[in-house]
PDB file of N, CA, C, O and CB in Angstrom:
ATOM      1  N   MET A   1       0.842  -1.165   0.000  1.00  0.00           N
ATOM      2  CA  MET A   1       0.000   0.000   0.000  1.00  0.00           C
ATOM      3  C   MET A   1       0.890   1.231   0.000  1.00  0.00           C
ATOM      4  O   MET A   1       1.806   1.336   0.815  1.00  0.00           O
ATOM      5  CB  MET A   1      -0.960  -0.004   1.208  1.00  0.00           C
ATOM      6  N   LYS A   2       0.627   2.162  -0.908  1.00  0.00           N
ATOM      7  CA  LYS A   2       1.323   3.438  -0.924  1.00  0.00           C
ATOM      8  C   LYS A   2       0.284   4.533  -0.784  1.00  0.00           C
ATOM      9  O   LYS A   2      -0.741   4.528  -1.466  1.00  0.00           O
ATOM     10  CB  LYS A   2       2.165   3.617  -2.226  1.00  0.00           C
ATOM     11  N   ILE A   3       0.562   5.478   0.114  1.00  0.00           N
ATOM     12  CA  ILE A   3      -0.379   6.562   0.369  1.00  0.00           C
ATOM     13  C   ILE A   3       0.409   7.767   0.856  1.00  0.00           C
ATOM     14  O   ILE A   3       1.454   7.615   1.488  1.00  0.00           O
ATOM     15  CB  ILE A   3      -1.469   6.141   1.409  1.00  0.00           C
ATOM     16  N   SER A   4      -0.085   8.960   0.566  1.00  0.00           N
ATOM     17  CA  SER A   4       0.642  10.168   0.946  1.00  0.00           C
ATOM     18  C   SER A   4       0.519  10.504   2.431  1.00  0.00           C
ATOM     19  O   SER A   4       1.397  11.167   2.983  1.00  0.00           O
ATOM     20  CB  SER A   4       0.151  11.327   0.130  1.00  0.00           C
ATOM     21  N   ALA A   5      -0.540  10.064   3.076  1.00  0.00           N
ATOM     22  CA  ALA A   5      -0.724  10.346   4.505  1.00  0.00           C
ATOM     23  C   ALA A   5       0.384   9.679   5.310  1.00  0.00           C
ATOM     24  O   ALA A   5       0.754   8.538   5.034  1.00  0.00           O
ATOM     25  CB  ALA A   5      -2.115   9.858   4.992  1.00  0.00           C
ATOM     26  N   ARG A   6       0.906  10.375   6.285  1.00  0.00           N
ATOM     27  CA  ARG A   6       2.014   9.845   7.089  1.00  0.00           C
ATOM     28  C   ARG A   6       1.548   9.160   8.371  1.00  0.00           C
ATOM     29  O   ARG A   6       2.340   8.494   9.037  1.00  0.00           O
ATOM     30  CB  ARG A   6       2.972  10.961   7.439  1.00  0.00           C
ATOM     31  N   ASN A   7       0.305   9.312   8.713  1.00  0.00           N
ATOM     32  CA  ASN A   7      -0.213   8.729   9.948  1.00  0.00           C
ATOM     33  C   ASN A   7      -1.068   7.504   9.637  1.00  0.00           C
ATOM     34  O   ASN A   7      -2.296   7.586   9.609  1.00  0.00           O
ATOM     35  CB  ASN A   7      -1.031   9.770  10.738  1.00  0.00           C
ATOM     36  N   ALA A   8      -0.423   6.388   9.409  1.00  0.00           N
ATOM     37  CA  ALA A   8      -1.103   5.129   9.139  1.00  0.00           C
ATOM     38  C   ALA A   8      -0.824   4.190  10.300  1.00  0.00           C
ATOM     39  O   ALA A   8       0.322   3.815  10.548  1.00  0.00           O
ATOM     40  CB  ALA A   8      -0.641   4.506   7.781  1.00  0.00           C
ATOM     41  N   ILE A   9      -1.889   3.812  11.012  1.00  0.00           N
ATOM     42  CA  ILE A   9      -1.740   2.994  12.208  1.00  0.00           C
ATOM     43  C   ILE A   9      -2.447   1.664  11.987  1.00  0.00           C
ATOM     44  O   ILE A   9      -3.650   1.622  11.728  1.00  0.00           O
ATOM     45  CB  ILE A   9      -2.305   3.722  13.461  1.00  0.00           C
ATOM     46  N   GLU A  10      -1.687   0.580  12.094  1.00  0.00           N
ATOM     47  CA  GLU A  10      -2.260  -0.750  11.880  1.00  0.00           C
ATOM     48  C   GLU A  10      -3.001  -1.216  13.122  1.00  0.00           C
ATOM     49  O   GLU A  10      -2.600  -0.927  14.249  1.00  0.00           O
ATOM     50  CB  GLU A  10      -1.164  -1.760  11.505  1.00  0.00           C
ATOM     51  N   GLY A  11      -4.088  -1.942  12.897  1.00  0.00           N
ATOM     52  CA  GLY A  11      -4.850  -2.491  14.008  1.00  0.00           C
ATOM     53  C   GLY A  11      -5.756  -3.608  13.530  1.00  0.00           C
ATOM     54  O   GLY A  11      -5.616  -4.123  12.421  1.00  0.00           O
ATOM     55  N   THR A  12      -6.689  -3.968  14.400  1.00  0.00           N
ATOM     56  CA  THR A  12      -7.647  -5.032  14.113  1.00  0.00           C
ATOM     57  C   THR A  12      -9.051  -4.473  14.261  1.00  0.00           C
ATOM     58  O   THR A  12      -9.348  -3.783  15.236  1.00  0.00           O
ATOM     59  CB  THR A  12      -7.434  -6.255  15.052  1.00  0.00           C
ATOM     60  N   ILE A  13      -9.912  -4.766  13.300  1.00  0.00           N
ATOM     61  CA  ILE A  13     -11.289  -4.292  13.367  1.00  0.00           C
ATOM     62  C   ILE A  13     -12.008  -4.999  14.509  1.00  0.00           C
ATOM     63  O   ILE A  13     -12.033  -6.228  14.579  1.00  0.00           O
ATOM     64  CB  ILE A  13     -12.025  -4.529  12.022  1.00  0.00           C
ATOM     65  N   LYS A  14     -12.594  -4.204  15.403  1.00  0.00           N
ATOM     66  CA  LYS A  14     -13.358  -4.758  16.529  1.00  0.00           C
ATOM     67  C   LYS A  14     -14.833  -4.855  16.178  1.00  0.00           C
ATOM     68  O   LYS A  14     -15.450  -5.900  16.384  1.00  0.00           O
ATOM     69  CB  LYS A  14     -13.171  -3.895  17.790  1.00  0.00           C
ATOM     70  N   THR A  15     -15.413  -3.766  15.643  1.00  0.00           N
ATOM     71  CA  THR A  15     -16.824  -3.770  15.292  1.00  0.00           C
ATOM     72  C   THR A  15     -17.058  -2.935  14.038  1.00  0.00           C
ATOM     73  O   THR A  15     -16.286  -2.034  13.710  1.00  0.00           O
ATOM     74  CB  THR A  15     -17.674  -3.240  16.459  1.00  0.00           C
ATOM     75  N   VAL A  16     -18.150  -3.265  13.347  1.00  0.00           N
ATOM     76  CA  VAL A  16     -18.635  -2.470  12.220  1.00  0.00           C
ATOM     77  C   VAL A  16     -20.115  -2.243  12.463  1.00  0.00           C
ATOM     78  O   VAL A  16     -20.909  -3.185  12.450  1.00  0.00           O
ATOM     79  CB  VAL A  16     -18.372  -3.182  10.826  1.00  0.00           C
ATOM     80  N   HIS A  17     -20.485  -0.979  12.686  1.00  0.00           N
ATOM     81  CA  HIS A  17     -21.886  -0.628  12.936  1.00  0.00           C
ATOM     82  C   HIS A  17     -22.421   0.099  11.710  1.00  0.00           C
ATOM     83  O   HIS A  17     -22.088   1.261  11.478  1.00  0.00           O
ATOM     84  CB  HIS A  17     -22.036   0.257  14.224  1.00  0.00           C
ATOM     85  N   LYS A  18     -23.260  -0.592  10.917  1.00  0.00           N
ATOM     86  CA  LYS A  18     -23.835   0.031   9.727  1.00  0.00           C
ATOM     87  C   LYS A  18     -25.103   0.790  10.086  1.00  0.00           C
ATOM     88  O   LYS A  18     -25.947   0.303  10.838  1.00  0.00           O
ATOM     89  CB  LYS A  18     -24.134  -1.026   8.652  1.00  0.00           C
ATOM     90  N   GLY A  19     -25.220   1.995   9.531  1.00  0.00           N
ATOM     91  CA  GLY A  19     -26.430   2.786   9.657  1.00  0.00           C
ATOM     92  C   GLY A  19     -27.142   2.799   8.320  1.00  0.00           C
ATOM     93  O   GLY A  19     -26.930   1.917   7.488  1.00  0.00           O
ATOM     94  N   ALA A  20     -27.997   3.808   8.110  1.00  0.00           N
ATOM     95  CA  ALA A  20     -28.750   3.911   6.865  1.00  0.00           C
ATOM     96  C   ALA A  20     -27.820   4.088   5.669  1.00  0.00           C
ATOM     97  O   ALA A  20     -28.026   3.465   4.627  1.00  0.00           O
ATOM     98  CB  ALA A  20     -29.737   5.073   6.937  1.00  0.00           C
ATOM     99  N   THR A  21     -26.802   4.929   5.810  1.00  0.00           N
ATOM    100  CA  THR A  21     -25.851   5.170   4.715  1.00  0.00           C
ATOM    101  C   THR A  21     -24.400   5.139   5.162  1.00  0.00           C
ATOM    102  O   THR A  21     -23.499   4.910   4.355  1.00  0.00           O
ATOM    103  CB  THR A  21     -26.139   6.497   4.073  1.00  0.00           C
ATOM    104  N   THR A  22     -24.175   5.372   6.458  1.00  0.00           N
ATOM    105  CA  THR A  22     -22.821   5.495   6.994  1.00  0.00           C
ATOM    106  C   THR A  22     -22.561   4.408   8.025  1.00  0.00           C
ATOM    107  O   THR A  22     -23.445   4.034   8.796  1.00  0.00           O
ATOM    108  CB  THR A  22     -22.606   6.887   7.618  1.00  0.00           C
ATOM    109  N   ALA A  23     -21.335   3.911   8.022  1.00  0.00           N
ATOM    110  CA  ALA A  23     -20.927   2.906   8.997  1.00  0.00           C
ATOM    111  C   ALA A  23     -19.858   3.490   9.913  1.00  0.00           C
ATOM    112  O   ALA A  23     -19.080   4.351   9.502  1.00  0.00           O
ATOM    113  CB  ALA A  23     -20.404   1.631   8.292  1.00  0.00           C
ATOM    114  N   HIS A  24     -19.825   3.017  11.154  1.00  0.00           N
ATOM    115  CA  HIS A  24     -18.763   3.359  12.094  1.00  0.00           C
ATOM    116  C   HIS A  24     -17.926   2.098  12.279  1.00  0.00           C
ATOM    117  O   HIS A  24     -18.422   1.060  12.718  1.00  0.00           O
ATOM    118  CB  HIS A  24     -19.341   3.890  13.476  1.00  0.00           C
ATOM    119  N   VAL A  25     -16.654   2.213  11.937  1.00  0.00           N
ATOM    120  CA  VAL A  25     -15.730   1.089  12.017  1.00  0.00           C
ATOM    121  C   VAL A  25     -14.763   1.350  13.163  1.00  0.00           C
ATOM    122  O   VAL A  25     -14.039   2.345  13.156  1.00  0.00           O
ATOM    123  CB  VAL A  25     -14.966   0.879  10.669  1.00  0.00           C
ATOM    124  N   GLU A  26     -14.753   0.462  14.140  1.00  0.00           N
ATOM    125  CA  GLU A  26     -13.853   0.587  15.285  1.00  0.00           C
ATOM    126  C   GLU A  26     -12.636  -0.288  15.060  1.00  0.00           C
ATOM    127  O   GLU A  26     -12.754  -1.498  14.866  1.00  0.00           O
ATOM    128  CB  GLU A  26     -14.567   0.202  16.606  1.00  0.00           C
ATOM    129  N   ILE A  27     -11.445   0.344  15.087  1.00  0.00           N
ATOM    130  CA  ILE A  27     -10.186  -0.368  14.905  1.00  0.00           C
ATOM    131  C   ILE A  27      -9.395  -0.273  16.205  1.00  0.00           C
ATOM    132  O   ILE A  27      -9.108   0.821  16.691  1.00  0.00           O
ATOM    133  CB  ILE A  27      -9.370   0.213  13.701  1.00  0.00           C
ATOM    134  N   GLU A  28      -9.051  -1.422  16.756  1.00  0.00           N
ATOM    135  CA  GLU A  28      -8.226  -1.442  17.971  1.00  0.00           C
ATOM    136  C   GLU A  28      -6.774  -1.367  17.535  1.00  0.00           C
ATOM    137  O   GLU A  28      -6.268  -2.274  16.874  1.00  0.00           O
ATOM    138  CB  GLU A  28      -8.495  -2.732  18.844  1.00  0.00           C
ATOM    139  N   ILE A  29      -6.092  -0.263  17.915  1.00  0.00           N
ATOM    140  CA  ILE A  29      -4.714  -0.053  17.480  1.00  0.00           C
ATOM    141  C   ILE A  29      -3.707  -0.461  18.548  1.00  0.00           C
ATOM    142  O   ILE A  29      -2.526  -0.648  18.254  1.00  0.00           O
ATOM    143  CB  ILE A  29      -4.502   1.399  17.106  1.00  0.00           C
ATOM    144  N   ALA A  30      -4.162  -0.597  19.758  1.00  0.00           N
ATOM    145  CA  ALA A  30      -3.370  -1.111  20.880  1.00  0.00           C
ATOM    146  C   ALA A  30      -4.385  -1.662  21.872  1.00  0.00           C
ATOM    147  O   ALA A  30      -5.571  -1.348  21.770  1.00  0.00           O
ATOM    148  CB  ALA A  30      -2.435   0.016  21.539  1.00  0.00           C
ATOM    149  N   THR A  31      -3.958  -2.461  22.811  1.00  0.00           N
ATOM    150  CA  THR A  31      -4.894  -3.051  23.752  1.00  0.00           C
ATOM    151  C   THR A  31      -5.735  -1.971  24.419  1.00  0.00           C
ATOM    152  O   THR A  31      -5.224  -1.143  25.174  1.00  0.00           O
ATOM    153  CB  THR A  31      -4.149  -3.874  24.803  1.00  0.00           C
ATOM    154  N   GLY A  32      -7.031  -1.996  24.129  1.00  0.00           N
ATOM    155  CA  GLY A  32      -7.956  -1.043  24.725  1.00  0.00           C
ATOM    156  C   GLY A  32      -7.988   0.327  24.065  1.00  0.00           C
ATOM    157  O   GLY A  32      -8.740   1.195  24.508  1.00  0.00           O
ATOM    158  N   VAL A  33      -7.194   0.553  23.017  1.00  0.00           N
ATOM    159  CA  VAL A  33      -7.175   1.850  22.319  1.00  0.00           C
ATOM    160  C   VAL A  33      -7.908   1.685  20.993  1.00  0.00           C
ATOM    161  O   VAL A  33      -7.486   0.925  20.121  1.00  0.00           O
ATOM    162  CB  VAL A  33      -5.699   2.363  22.088  1.00  0.00           C
ATOM    163  N   ILE A  34      -9.023   2.420  20.859  1.00  0.00           N
ATOM    164  CA  ILE A  34      -9.887   2.293  19.692  1.00  0.00           C
ATOM    165  C   ILE A  34      -9.881   3.589  18.889  1.00  0.00           C
ATOM    166  O   ILE A  34      -9.985   4.678  19.453  1.00  0.00           O
ATOM    167  CB  ILE A  34     -11.323   1.929  20.116  1.00  0.00           C
ATOM    168  N   VAL A  35      -9.757   3.464  17.571  1.00  0.00           N
ATOM    169  CA  VAL A  35      -9.934   4.574  16.646  1.00  0.00           C
ATOM    170  C   VAL A  35     -11.208   4.257  15.863  1.00  0.00           C
ATOM    171  O   VAL A  35     -11.365   3.147  15.353  1.00  0.00           O
ATOM    172  CB  VAL A  35      -8.668   4.769  15.687  1.00  0.00           C
ATOM    173  N   THR A  36     -12.113   5.225  15.767  1.00  0.00           N
ATOM    174  CA  THR A  36     -13.369   5.017  15.044  1.00  0.00           C
ATOM    175  C   THR A  36     -13.386   5.854  13.777  1.00  0.00           C
ATOM    176  O   THR A  36     -13.101   7.051  13.808  1.00  0.00           O
ATOM    177  CB  THR A  36     -14.580   5.366  15.933  1.00  0.00           C
ATOM    178  N   ALA A  37     -13.722   5.217  12.664  1.00  0.00           N
ATOM    179  CA  ALA A  37     -13.835   5.904  11.376  1.00  0.00           C
ATOM    180  C   ALA A  37     -15.280   5.848  10.907  1.00  0.00           C
ATOM    181  O   ALA A  37     -15.952   4.829  11.063  1.00  0.00           O
ATOM    182  CB  ALA A  37     -12.888   5.272  10.317  1.00  0.00           C
ATOM    183  N   SER A  38     -15.752   6.946  10.330  1.00  0.00           N
ATOM    184  CA  SER A  38     -17.076   6.989   9.713  1.00  0.00           C
ATOM    185  C   SER A  38     -16.878   6.914   8.208  1.00  0.00           C
ATOM    186  O   SER A  38     -16.294   7.813   7.604  1.00  0.00           O
ATOM    187  CB  SER A  38     -17.869   8.286  10.124  1.00  0.00           C
ATOM    188  N   ILE A  39     -17.370   5.834   7.604  1.00  0.00           N
ATOM    189  CA  ILE A  39     -17.235   5.646   6.162  1.00  0.00           C
ATOM    190  C   ILE A  39     -18.579   5.168   5.607  1.00  0.00           C
ATOM    191  O   ILE A  39     -19.479   4.817   6.370  1.00  0.00           O
ATOM    192  CB  ILE A  39     -16.090   4.624   5.827  1.00  0.00           C
ATOM    193  N   THR A  40     -18.709   5.155   4.290  1.00  0.00           N
ATOM    194  CA  THR A  40     -19.965   4.715   3.698  1.00  0.00           C
ATOM    195  C   THR A  40     -20.124   3.201   3.830  1.00  0.00           C
ATOM    196  O   THR A  40     -19.144   2.460   3.901  1.00  0.00           O
ATOM    197  CB  THR A  40     -20.037   5.133   2.223  1.00  0.00           C
ATOM    198  N   ASN A  41     -21.385   2.761   3.860  1.00  0.00           N
ATOM    199  CA  ASN A  41     -21.668   1.324   3.863  1.00  0.00           C
ATOM    200  C   ASN A  41     -21.090   0.668   2.610  1.00  0.00           C
ATOM    201  O   ASN A  41     -20.631  -0.474   2.653  1.00  0.00           O
ATOM    202  CB  ASN A  41     -23.192   1.069   3.950  1.00  0.00           C
ATOM    203  N   GLU A  42     -21.116   1.400   1.495  1.00  0.00           N
ATOM    204  CA  GLU A  42     -20.562   0.892   0.243  1.00  0.00           C
ATOM    205  C   GLU A  42     -19.068   0.594   0.383  1.00  0.00           C
ATOM    206  O   GLU A  42     -18.581  -0.410  -0.138  1.00  0.00           O
ATOM    207  CB  GLU A  42     -20.796   1.898  -0.889  1.00  0.00           C
ATOM    208  N   SER A  43     -18.343   1.467   1.085  1.00  0.00           N
ATOM    209  CA  SER A  43     -16.910   1.246   1.303  1.00  0.00           C
ATOM    210  C   SER A  43     -16.665   0.039   2.193  1.00  0.00           C
ATOM    211  O   SER A  43     -15.726  -0.723   1.963  1.00  0.00           O
ATOM    212  CB  SER A  43     -16.267   2.486   1.921  1.00  0.00           C
ATOM    213  N   VAL A  44     -17.502  -0.141   3.208  1.00  0.00           N
ATOM    214  CA  VAL A  44     -17.380  -1.324   4.079  1.00  0.00           C
ATOM    215  C   VAL A  44     -17.479  -2.586   3.238  1.00  0.00           C
ATOM    216  O   VAL A  44     -16.673  -3.506   3.374  1.00  0.00           O
ATOM    217  CB  VAL A  44     -18.476  -1.323   5.186  1.00  0.00           C
ATOM    218  N   ASP A  45     -18.480  -2.614   2.368  1.00  0.00           N
ATOM    219  CA  ASP A  45     -18.686  -3.800   1.525  1.00  0.00           C
ATOM    220  C   ASP A  45     -17.544  -3.984   0.523  1.00  0.00           C
ATOM    221  O   ASP A  45     -17.056  -5.097   0.333  1.00  0.00           O
ATOM    222  CB  ASP A  45     -20.023  -3.692   0.777  1.00  0.00           C
ATOM    223  N   ALA A  46     -17.119  -2.888  -0.119  1.00  0.00           N
ATOM    224  CA  ALA A  46     -16.059  -2.968  -1.127  1.00  0.00           C
ATOM    225  C   ALA A  46     -14.738  -3.445  -0.525  1.00  0.00           C
ATOM    226  O   ALA A  46     -13.988  -4.179  -1.169  1.00  0.00           O
ATOM    227  CB  ALA A  46     -15.864  -1.608  -1.792  1.00  0.00           C
ATOM    228  N   LEU A  47     -14.456  -3.028   0.709  1.00  0.00           N
ATOM    229  CA  LEU A  47     -13.206  -3.409   1.368  1.00  0.00           C
ATOM    230  C   LEU A  47     -13.316  -4.738   2.116  1.00  0.00           C
ATOM    231  O   LEU A  47     -12.309  -5.273   2.580  1.00  0.00           O
ATOM    232  CB  LEU A  47     -12.781  -2.321   2.330  1.00  0.00           C
ATOM    233  N   GLY A  48     -14.530  -5.270   2.233  1.00  0.00           N
ATOM    234  CA  GLY A  48     -14.731  -6.532   2.941  1.00  0.00           C
ATOM    235  C   GLY A  48     -14.423  -6.417   4.424  1.00  0.00           C
ATOM    236  O   GLY A  48     -13.888  -7.352   5.021  1.00  0.00           O
ATOM    237  N   LEU A  49     -14.758  -5.271   5.028  1.00  0.00           N
ATOM    238  CA  LEU A  49     -14.433  -5.044   6.440  1.00  0.00           C
ATOM    239  C   LEU A  49     -15.319  -5.891   7.349  1.00  0.00           C
ATOM    240  O   LEU A  49     -16.533  -5.978   7.161  1.00  0.00           O
ATOM    241  CB  LEU A  49     -14.588  -3.556   6.792  1.00  0.00           C
ATOM    242  N   ALA A  50     -14.682  -6.513   8.339  1.00  0.00           N
ATOM    243  CA  ALA A  50     -15.391  -7.358   9.289  1.00  0.00           C
ATOM    244  C   ALA A  50     -14.543  -7.487  10.545  1.00  0.00           C
ATOM    245  O   ALA A  50     -13.318  -7.379  10.482  1.00  0.00           O
ATOM    246  CB  ALA A  50     -15.704  -8.758   8.677  1.00  0.00           C
ATOM    247  N   PRO A  51     -15.187  -7.718  11.689  1.00  0.00           N
ATOM    248  CA  PRO A  51     -14.430  -7.905  12.931  1.00  0.00           C
ATOM    249  C   PRO A  51     -13.369  -8.988  12.790  1.00  0.00           C
ATOM    250  O   PRO A  51     -13.600 -10.038  12.190  1.00  0.00           O
ATOM    251  CB  PRO A  51     -15.373  -8.255  14.074  1.00  0.00           C
ATOM    252  N   GLY A  52     -12.201  -8.707  13.359  1.00  0.00           N
ATOM    253  CA  GLY A  52     -11.095  -9.663  13.339  1.00  0.00           C
ATOM    254  C   GLY A  52     -10.115  -9.447  12.195  1.00  0.00           C
ATOM    255  O   GLY A  52      -8.998  -9.963  12.237  1.00  0.00           O
ATOM    256  N   LYS A  53     -10.516  -8.688  11.168  1.00  0.00           N
ATOM    257  CA  LYS A  53      -9.620  -8.434  10.041  1.00  0.00           C
ATOM    258  C   LYS A  53      -8.643  -7.323  10.378  1.00  0.00           C
ATOM    259  O   LYS A  53      -8.974  -6.405  11.130  1.00  0.00           O
ATOM    260  CB  LYS A  53     -10.419  -8.073   8.783  1.00  0.00           C
ATOM    261  N   LYS A  54      -7.450  -7.401   9.830  1.00  0.00           N
ATOM    262  CA  LYS A  54      -6.452  -6.349   9.979  1.00  0.00           C
ATOM    263  C   LYS A  54      -6.832  -5.175   9.088  1.00  0.00           C
ATOM    264  O   LYS A  54      -7.357  -5.363   7.990  1.00  0.00           O
ATOM    265  CB  LYS A  54      -5.031  -6.871   9.629  1.00  0.00           C
ATOM    266  N   ALA A  55      -6.567  -3.971   9.561  1.00  0.00           N
ATOM    267  CA  ALA A  55      -6.847  -2.762   8.785  1.00  0.00           C
ATOM    268  C   ALA A  55      -5.918  -1.658   9.268  1.00  0.00           C
ATOM    269  O   ALA A  55      -5.310  -1.764  10.333  1.00  0.00           O
ATOM    270  CB  ALA A  55      -8.347  -2.332   8.917  1.00  0.00           C
ATOM    271  N   HIS A  56      -5.817  -0.609   8.482  1.00  0.00           N
ATOM    272  CA  HIS A  56      -5.030   0.563   8.864  1.00  0.00           C
ATOM    273  C   HIS A  56      -5.962   1.742   9.071  1.00  0.00           C
ATOM    274  O   HIS A  56      -6.860   1.975   8.262  1.00  0.00           O
ATOM    275  CB  HIS A  56      -3.959   0.893   7.793  1.00  0.00           C
ATOM    276  N   ALA A  57      -5.759   2.481  10.136  1.00  0.00           N
ATOM    277  CA  ALA A  57      -6.437   3.757  10.339  1.00  0.00           C
ATOM    278  C   ALA A  57      -5.520   4.805   9.720  1.00  0.00           C
ATOM    279  O   ALA A  57      -4.405   5.017  10.195  1.00  0.00           O
ATOM    280  CB  ALA A  57      -6.734   4.052  11.885  1.00  0.00           C
ATOM    281  N   ILE A  58      -5.988   5.459   8.661  1.00  0.00           N
ATOM    282  CA  ILE A  58      -5.206   6.485   7.979  1.00  0.00           C
ATOM    283  C   ILE A  58      -5.733   7.835   8.439  1.00  0.00           C
ATOM    284  O   ILE A  58      -6.904   8.153   8.229  1.00  0.00           O
ATOM    285  CB  ILE A  58      -5.287   6.337   6.411  1.00  0.00           C
ATOM    286  N   ILE A  59      -4.878   8.622   9.061  1.00  0.00           N
ATOM    287  CA  ILE A  59      -5.289   9.911   9.615  1.00  0.00           C
ATOM    288  C   ILE A  59      -4.631  11.015   8.812  1.00  0.00           C
ATOM    289  O   ILE A  59      -3.406  11.145   8.795  1.00  0.00           O
ATOM    290  CB  ILE A  59      -4.917  10.026  11.122  1.00  0.00           C
ATOM    291  N   LYS A  60      -5.460  11.813   8.143  1.00  0.00           N
ATOM    292  CA  LYS A  60      -4.968  12.924   7.318  1.00  0.00           C
ATOM    293  C   LYS A  60      -5.745  14.162   7.751  1.00  0.00           C
ATOM    294  O   LYS A  60      -6.954  14.254   7.536  1.00  0.00           O
ATOM    295  CB  LYS A  60      -5.144  12.636   5.757  1.00  0.00           C
ATOM    296  N   SER A  61      -5.058  15.091   8.349  1.00  0.00           N
ATOM    297  CA  SER A  61      -5.728  16.287   8.830  1.00  0.00           C
ATOM    298  C   SER A  61      -4.774  17.456   8.805  1.00  0.00           C
ATOM    299  O   SER A  61      -3.578  17.303   9.052  1.00  0.00           O
ATOM    300  CB  SER A  61      -6.279  16.076  10.237  1.00  0.00           C
ATOM    301  N   SER A  62      -5.303  18.615   8.508  1.00  0.00           N
ATOM    302  CA  SER A  62      -4.462  19.809   8.533  1.00  0.00           C
ATOM    303  C   SER A  62      -4.440  20.464   9.906  1.00  0.00           C
ATOM    304  O   SER A  62      -3.597  21.318  10.177  1.00  0.00           O
ATOM    305  CB  SER A  62      -4.944  20.806   7.498  1.00  0.00           C
ATOM    306  N   ASP A  63      -5.376  20.061  10.782  1.00  0.00           N
ATOM    307  CA  ASP A  63      -5.447  20.632  12.119  1.00  0.00           C
ATOM    308  C   ASP A  63      -5.615  19.564  13.168  1.00  0.00           C
ATOM    309  O   ASP A  63      -6.321  18.579  12.950  1.00  0.00           O
ATOM    310  CB  ASP A  63      -6.577  21.622  12.212  1.00  0.00           C
ATOM    311  N   VAL A  64      -4.980  19.745  14.297  1.00  0.00           N
ATOM    312  CA  VAL A  64      -5.204  18.907  15.459  1.00  0.00           C
ATOM    313  C   VAL A  64      -5.538  19.845  16.608  1.00  0.00           C
ATOM    314  O   VAL A  64      -4.784  20.776  16.891  1.00  0.00           O
ATOM    315  CB  VAL A  64      -3.954  17.999  15.784  1.00  0.00           C
ATOM    316  N   MET A  65      -6.653  19.607  17.265  1.00  0.00           N
ATOM    317  CA  MET A  65      -7.061  20.473  18.370  1.00  0.00           C
ATOM    318  C   MET A  65      -6.783  19.768  19.691  1.00  0.00           C
ATOM    319  O   MET A  65      -6.876  18.544  19.786  1.00  0.00           O
ATOM    320  CB  MET A  65      -8.564  20.854  18.257  1.00  0.00           C
ATOM    321  N   VAL A  66      -6.445  20.543  20.693  1.00  0.00           N
ATOM    322  CA  VAL A  66      -6.192  20.023  22.026  1.00  0.00           C
ATOM    323  C   VAL A  66      -7.071  20.798  22.993  1.00  0.00           C
ATOM    324  O   VAL A  66      -7.170  22.022  22.907  1.00  0.00           O
ATOM    325  CB  VAL A  66      -4.678  20.134  22.412  1.00  0.00           C
ATOM    326  N   ALA A  67      -7.705  20.088  23.910  1.00  0.00           N
ATOM    327  CA  ALA A  67      -8.553  20.729  24.912  1.00  0.00           C
ATOM    328  C   ALA A  67      -8.239  20.160  26.288  1.00  0.00           C
ATOM    329  O   ALA A  67      -7.831  19.005  26.416  1.00  0.00           O
ATOM    330  CB  ALA A  67     -10.052  20.537  24.573  1.00  0.00           C
ATOM    331  N   VAL A  68      -8.428  20.964  27.294  1.00  0.00           N
ATOM    332  CA  VAL A  68      -8.272  20.516  28.673  1.00  0.00           C
ATOM    333  C   VAL A  68      -9.443  21.042  29.485  1.00  0.00           C
ATOM    334  O   VAL A  68     -10.083  22.023  29.105  1.00  0.00           O
ATOM    335  CB  VAL A  68      -6.916  20.992  29.275  1.00  0.00           C
ATOM    336  N   ASN A  69      -9.714  20.396  30.585  1.00  0.00           N
ATOM    337  CA  ASN A  69     -10.779  20.862  31.495  1.00  0.00           C
ATOM    338  C   ASN A  69     -10.207  21.749  32.556  1.00  0.00           C
ATOM    339  O   ASN A  69     -10.941  22.239  33.413  1.00  0.00           O
ATOM    340  CB  ASN A  69     -11.511  19.686  32.144  1.00  0.00           C
TER     341      ASN A  69
END
C-alpha cells in the first residue's frame, strides 16, 4: 500500500456498525485503544471489512485540536 498520509496505524477491526448510509468502524490499534472511522456502507462492503480483520487507520488532517478541562 502506498499513500501520501504519514499517519497510518495498523490495528484489528473490533466492530462495524452500519447505519442507513454510513458505517462506524472501530479499529483497535493497541490493547484497549480504539480509533473510530465513519465511512460509507458501500466502502465497508467494497473493502470486505469485518471484525477480526487487519486494517489501517489512515489519519490525514491539517489541524489537530487540544482541549483541557
